[in-house]
Every structure is written in structure tokens, then in C-alpha cells.
C-alpha positions as CSV (number, residue, x, y, z in Angstrom):
1,M,-36.2,62.8,-45.6
2,T,-35.4,61.1,-42.1
3,T,-38.1,59.3,-39.7
4,D,-37.6,57.9,-36.3
5,P,-39.2,54.4,-36.0
6,S,-39.3,54.7,-32.1
7,C,-40.7,58.4,-32.4
8,L,-44.9,58.5,-31.8
9,F,-45.4,61.1,-34.3
10,C,-43.0,59.7,-37.0
11,R,-45.5,56.8,-36.8
12,I,-48.6,58.7,-36.7
13,A,-47.7,60.7,-40.2
14,S,-46.7,56.9,-41.6
15,G,-50.5,56.0,-40.5
16,D,-48.5,52.7,-38.5
17,L,-50.8,54.4,-35.3
18,P,-54.2,55.7,-36.0
19,S,-55.5,59.6,-35.2
20,D,-58.6,61.3,-36.5
21,R,-57.3,63.4,-39.2
22,V,-58.1,66.4,-40.5
23,L,-55.4,67.2,-42.8
24,E,-52.4,65.7,-44.9
25,T,-50.2,65.8,-47.4
26,E,-46.7,64.7,-49.2
27,H,-45.0,66.9,-46.3
28,V,-47.3,67.5,-43.6
29,V,-50.2,65.3,-41.6
30,A,-52.3,66.8,-38.7
31,F,-54.9,65.3,-36.5
32,R,-56.7,66.4,-33.1
33,D,-55.4,67.3,-30.3
34,I,-56.0,63.3,-27.8
35,A,-55.5,65.6,-24.8
36,P,-57.9,69.2,-26.5
37,K,-57.1,72.6,-24.4
38,A,-58.9,74.3,-26.4
39,P,-62.2,73.5,-28.7
40,T,-60.7,73.0,-31.5
41,H,-56.7,71.2,-30.7
42,V,-54.8,70.0,-34.2
43,L,-51.2,68.9,-33.9
44,V,-49.1,70.0,-37.2
45,I,-45.9,67.7,-38.0
46,P,-43.3,66.9,-40.6
47,R,-43.5,63.7,-41.9
48,E,-39.7,64.4,-41.4
49,H,-38.2,63.6,-37.7
50,I,-37.3,66.9,-36.9
51,P,-36.7,66.5,-33.4
52,S,-36.8,70.4,-32.1
53,L,-36.7,73.6,-33.1
54,E,-33.8,73.9,-31.2
55,G,-31.4,71.5,-33.4
56,L,-33.6,74.0,-36.5
57,E,-30.9,74.0,-39.5
58,E,-31.5,77.0,-43.1
59,R,-32.4,73.4,-44.5
60,H,-35.4,73.3,-42.5
61,G,-37.1,76.2,-43.7
62,E,-39.5,74.8,-45.6
63,T,-40.5,72.8,-43.9
64,I,-41.3,75.1,-40.8
65,G,-43.0,77.9,-42.9
66,R,-45.6,74.4,-44.2
67,L,-46.9,73.4,-40.9
68,H,-47.3,77.1,-40.9
69,V,-49.8,77.3,-43.9
70,A,-50.9,73.8,-43.4
71,A,-52.1,75.8,-39.7
72,A,-54.1,78.8,-41.0
73,R,-55.7,76.4,-44.2
74,I,-56.9,75.0,-41.0
75,A,-58.6,77.5,-38.8
76,R,-60.3,78.8,-42.1
77,E,-61.9,75.2,-42.3
78,E,-62.3,75.0,-38.8
79,G,-64.2,78.5,-39.1
80,L,-61.5,79.9,-36.5
81,E,-62.3,83.4,-38.1
82,D,-62.2,85.3,-35.3
83,G,-58.8,84.4,-33.6
84,W,-56.7,81.5,-33.4
85,R,-53.2,80.8,-31.4
86,A,-50.1,78.5,-33.4
87,V,-47.5,77.3,-30.5
88,I,-43.9,75.4,-31.3
89,N,-42.9,73.8,-27.8
90,V,-39.4,74.1,-27.6
91,G,-37.7,71.9,-24.9
92,A,-39.2,70.2,-21.8
93,D,-38.8,73.2,-20.1
94,A,-41.1,75.3,-22.7
95,G,-43.9,71.5,-22.4
96,Q,-42.7,69.7,-25.7
97,T,-43.1,66.0,-23.9
98,V,-43.0,64.3,-28.1
99,F,-39.6,65.3,-29.3
100,H,-41.2,65.9,-33.1
101,V,-41.3,69.3,-34.2
102,H,-44.8,70.3,-33.8
103,L,-47.4,73.0,-34.4
104,H,-50.6,73.3,-31.6
105,L,-53.2,75.2,-33.0
106,L,-55.5,76.7,-30.6
107,G,-58.8,78.4,-31.5
108,G,-62.8,77.8,-30.5
109,R,-62.7,79.9,-27.2
110,P,-60.6,83.0,-26.7
111,L,-57.1,82.6,-25.3
112,H,-55.7,84.4,-22.8
113,W,-52.4,85.7,-22.0
114,P,-49.9,85.5,-21.5
115,P,-50.5,81.3,-21.4
116,G,-49.9,80.2,-18.4
């Protein structure tokens, strides 16, 4: 598993930087976003450094699946039975600001479509 010591999310995953963690497994770390866009806004990241979905390879399939399984578990634990959204931004034009794959789990209020 590769990590990047200069990556903010790799440093959070390793415990070098603090976060408000809601889930931690061998492969995934989830923590509350510091600038939430909904009452529940959790970032779910792989421990492995993958900069973006843009460069995804077949070998990453299980890792990306784990992000979604973790999001579903967190949504249940957070009581989001009325609905929630899972978003992965790809590239700067889509709003990706940290180049380490991460899933935004958003819920706790009505989420309109299209998103901004």
C-alpha cells in the first residue's frame, strides 16, 4: 500500500494529524469534514494514496468498493434513513481540492438536484 507523506489525507489516515473519526478499519478511515455542507458531512478515504478516480486502475476496485460500504455503514449509524448522498469529486473543475480519493457522505437535510 502506497502513502504520500506530503498528502494531508495520508497524514490524517496515519494519525499524524488529528481528525474527528467516525470509522476506522484496516483499509478505510472516515472523519467529519471541518467545513460541513450538511448536518452530516463525513469524508471516507482509503488508507492507500490514490490521487483521483482519473488514474484509477483495475486493482483499485476493491478499495473503491470499501469506501461505499463504509459510507452505507456510517449512514445507518448516523440515522440517515430518509436519504443521503455519496459524492466523489474528480479534478479541480469538479471541486476536488485534496488529491487523495475521498467520498463525501452528506445527509441530515434535503439534498437538491442538481447539486451546484
